[in-house]
N, C-alpha and C positions, 0 to 999 in steps of 0.2 A: 092750356094759355098757346094760343097759335105763335105759328114761328114768326119773327120779325126781322127785321134790318138792325144793327146797333145803332148807325145812324137815326133811328125810328124810336129810340127808348130815351126816355129821361131819367125813368125811378123805376125799380123791379123792389117790390116788396112781397115777402112770404114768410105772412103772420104765423103758419104752423110748423115752419122749417120746413117744410116737404118739398117746397119747389125749387126749382134749378134755373140757371142761365145756363142754355148752353148753347154754346159760338159754334157752328161748324163751318170747316172747311173743305171741299169736295173728298167730304166722306171721314175726315180726322176730326172730334171733337172734343170741345175744351168744357169745363162746366167748372161752374161760382156758387157753392150752396151757401143757407143761410149759417152755417159753422165755420165761414171762414174757410172754406178748404177750395183750395184751387184743384182740379182733377184735370187727369187724361186720359180718355180712350179710346178707341179705335172700333173698327167696326167686328171685328174678333175677341178682342182680350176684357175684362171685364175694368170696371171702375180702379185706380187705382193713384191714390195721392200726391200729388207733387209738391203743394207747397201751402206750407200751415203759418196761419197768423195771430197768437192767441189774443187774449186781452192784454195782455203786459205790453203790447206790440212784439214780440217776438215773433222772428222769420222762421220755420225750417223746413229746409229745402229738400225733397229726396232725387237725388238723382243729378245730372251734370249741370254745370253751369256754362253756358258759353257766351262769350262777347263775341259779337262778328262784327264789330265796327272796324273803317281804318285802326284809330285812334282812339280802344277801350279804356273805358276808366272805370273803377270804384271807387267810393267818396264813402267814407265811414264818417257818419257825423257832417255838418255843416262848420266847414272853413272858413267862412265868414260870420257866422254867428257870434256874439260875445257873451252867450250864456245858452244853458241846457245841451252844451257842444259833451261829443263822446270823450271819454275820458279813458276807458281801458275797451281795448279792442281783440278778440281772438280766434282762432281759427284753429279746430281742432279736429284730431282723426283719431280713430279707435277701430283697434282688430282685434276687441274680446279680450285682450291682454293686456297688449300695450298701449299708449297713446302718445301722440307726436302733437306738437302745438305753437303756433307763432301768435305769440302777445306782446300787443303794442299800448302803450301809455304815454302821458307826457313826456316823462325821462329817459325811458328805455326801452330796448326792441328784445324780446325774449324769443329762443328758439329753445324748446326742447325737443327730443326724440329719447323714446321709451323711459320715459316717467324723468330723464333728468337734462339739466337746464345743461344745454352742450354752446350756447352763445348766448352772450350779451353785448348789446351794443347800448353805451351811455356816454352820454354828453361827447366827446374826440376822444372815446377807447372804447377798444373791442377784445372782449375778453372770451377768449374759449374754457370751456373745463370739459374738454378732452382732447385726443389727438387731431392735427391737422393733416392731413396727407393730400399732395400734388402728386401729381404723373410725372413718369420719367421724364428726364429735358422738358420741365417745367420748373420755374421758379420761383420762391419766396423772394421777395426785392421790397427795399427800402431807401429812401429817398428822393427827392423830384424827377431828377434824373437814374432811375433806379440801380445807384451807385453800388449800392451792395447787395449781392444775389447768392440763395443758396440753392444746390441746383445736383439734383442726382440723375446719373444719367443711363442707369440701368447697367453700368458696368464699375461708377467710380463716383464720390459724392466730391462736393466743389465748392468753396466759400470765396467768392470772386469779390475783390475792393476795385470799383472803377476811378475813385476820388480822392487824393487825398492818401493820409496816412490808415495802416488797421491797428486798430488798437484792440488790445485783452484785457478788460480793467477788471479787478477782484475788489468790489466796494465792501467787503467785512474786511476790517483791520487784520484778523487773528487768523485768515482766511485763506487758503491755497488753492495756486490755481491749476490745473492737470492737463496736461496732453500725453493721453495714454493709447497703449493698444491693450483692448477690454479685455483680459483674461479671467476672472471670476472677481465676484465682489469685494474681494479682501484682499485680493495680492493685486502689485505694481508690477506687469512683468515688463513691458516696455514702456516707461516714460518718459517725460516730463516735467518736473514738479517747482511750481514758483513758490516760494514763502510768501508768508502775509507780516508777520509781528516781523518774524527774524527775515530779514531780506539776501534770501537766497536763492541758488536755481540748482537742481539736481538734475542731473541724466542718469536714468536708472535703466538694465537693461536684466532678464529673465530675471526681476525681483531686487535687484541690486546694485547699491549706487554706483556708479562708476565713475561721476566728476560731479562737481560739487563747487559753487560760487561761494567766498567767504570775503569778510572784510579786506583781509588783507593778500588778496588773488584768489588764485581757482587750486584746487584742494584732487588729487586723482587717489583714492582708495586704494588700488591693485596696481592696474600696471597700464603702461604707456607703451601703443604699439604703431609705430608711423612706417605706412608703406607695406603692414605685412597685413593677414587676417589667417596666418596658419594657426597664430598662438605656441609654435613649437621650441622656445626657449621659455628658462623660466625670469628670464632678465624684468626688471622692474620697469626699464625703458627701453625697448628695441625697435630700431629703425633700420628699414634695408636701404643700401645706396647703389646706385646705378654704376654700373662696371665703366671704369673711364672717366668718372665725372666728379667731381668735389661735394656732394649735396647728402653725406650721411647727418653728421652734427654741425652743425654753425655758431659760434661764437663771438660776436663780435664785439668789438670794445668802442666808443665813440671817443679815446684822445688813446694820446699815443705812452703818456706817463703809465707806470707799473698800474695795472686794473687784474682786479681779482677774479677772473674769467670761469673760475670754478673751485666750488670751496667743499671739502669733504669734513662731515662729522660725525662723530658714533658716541656714546653715553659718558665717554671722557670727555669733551669738546672735539675744538677742530684738531683732527689729525693728518691735512693734509690739502694742498692748493695747485692750481694752474695757475698763474701768474702771465702775462702778456706787457712786453713793453713795446717798448718805437723798432724795434732791433729782432724780438724772440720770445722767444715764451720759457718759461721754468718750471719744471714739473717738483715741485717740494713737498717734503714730507715731515712731521715734529722731529725737531731736532734741540730744543733749548733744553741748556745745563739743567735747570729748573726742573725738569721732568723728568731727570736722571737720578741715580745711587750707584752704590758700589762701582766706580768708572778707575780701572787701574790699566796700564801698559798690555799692549799686546805682543807675546812674545810667542817662540818655535813659528814664525809665519812662514818662513820660506819651507818649512817641513811640510805643514799644512797647504801649502801654494804646492809644492810637488808634487800633493793629492791628487791636485785636481787633473783631469781628463780630457784636456780640451780636444777638437775632432773635427774632421770636415763630413759634411752629409749633405740629403737635399730630403726635403719633406714627401713625402706619397704623394699628395698631392699636389704638388711641382716637382716635377721628375726634373727638367729640365733645369733647375740651379741648385750651384752647390754653394750651400756655405758656410762658415764657421761658429762654433758653440759648443753646450756641453749636451748632455744628457742630464735631466731632471734633476730623476733620484742617483745620478752619480755625483754631481755636484752638489746635490742637498746632505750628504754626508761627511761632506767638507763644511761646509757656510750651511746650516737648516736655514736659516730666514733669508734665502736666497729663493726657496724653492714654496712653491705651493702643493697640496694633495699631496697621495698616496701611490707610491709604486703599484701597478695592477687594479688599483681601485676598479670597482664596476658603478655605477647608478641607473634608477630607472627615470625614461625620459617621457613626455607626450608626444606624438605625433599625429600627424594629420593621415586617417585612415582616408578617409573621399573629400577630397574640396567640398567647400562650400557653392551651391550652385544660387546663381544673382539672373534677378531679371535685365529688361533691358534698359531700367532706369539706377542697375547697382546697386536696386534693392536684393537683400539677401532671402531667396523663398525655400532653401533648404538648405538644414545647418551643416555644417561641416561635421564629419564623423572621426573624431580623437580616439586613439589607443595608446597604447603604455607598454613602451618597450626597455631592456636591459641592453646599456652601451656602457664605452668605456668611460670612466672618469679620469681625464687626463690630468697630468702634473702641468706645472706654470714655472716658469722661472724669471725672476729680475734680476738680470747680469750685474745692473747698478750696486747691488749687497756685496759684490765680491768685491767694491773698491778697494773698502780698507783690506781688506788682506791680502790684497796687491800692494798699496801703499807700505803697508807693514812688513812687507815679505820686501818691496825693495829698498825699506831702509835698514833693515835688517841687512842688506847686499851691498849696500853702501857704507856701512860700518865698519862691513867687512873689506870692503878692497879701502875704504879710506887707511884701517890698521895695517892691512898687505903693504901699501903704498907707502906707511910711516915707514914699517922695516926696511924694504928696500932702500930708501933714503940715507936711512941709518947705515944700511951695509956700503953703501959706496962711501960715503965720506972715511 
């Protein structure tokens, strides 16, 4: 068949399927065959099938598809039709092992990769079935005005709220909420835990609860350190006061009436108190007669008093100040209850070998190294325990004075 222009053709018939329509444009040819194959050829390459349309109206494209219009659009189905419209559309790629697919239907959009659905868009929800990653300094935001954002800068992560309050809600009544520094799946190293069924808050350090809230208040299972990180003493409550300031421990009463500022208990019950009034403070210890038995008068008090060895001295830590007092072990030989501890006793004491290292925010980056050493276990004296002996000695002395005065008066008569 002789060459013709497309404008000159109205119909092309190939009864035996051997004839082809060839469109030539400057040496580049395109063929349409009886088998509904659209082939692209040139002057050097063999025929290559580009587009195939089969009897079921399926279209197969080999090669790239380019949309070169200013605002290109691909429509799958007829959006204006009321019948015979597309209900499902797919775009699939396959590398011989794995396939990826974009699937669209009337109710949802599925994005699949490596044979697994990764994203589902249905109604007003988007469901991710794999990890979602954004780059450094990029945010995942929520709210009409990006009111809440989650960002990683490459150095640190931040959850930022820009409108209203920020809540962390645990919707499961029996569940707990954890803010933890991850150590392992089974260890709560550094953690804040808020309880579910029991409304508590626990603060953990190195896997141990250090503070808990309870219905009656706050409980500290171990020690409370105020202004101190060295952990050098064994005191349950340890505070460091600034020199020249009254800022160690403050207890304030809201009334001038007698108020128990501090009360002391042991398994036997209350054993002491510190009570403030409008003008002073009373340091009290238990002395109720109902707590005592085998009560007898003191005798020989003057001899015991004479055994005491009051002296003047200065403490090694303050060489400039001389005071009156006793040596604890000597006073303890006369009034044992006025002294605690044992003469020349020693004890093991924890101490800080190297201090903790803090960053610019005050967070401990390297824990302090602690050691143990043997130090003197000093004795202590409560000089108020000497008062009964002093009173009894004075009474005995007064009795002798009065007896002597009576004898003198008798001799003068």
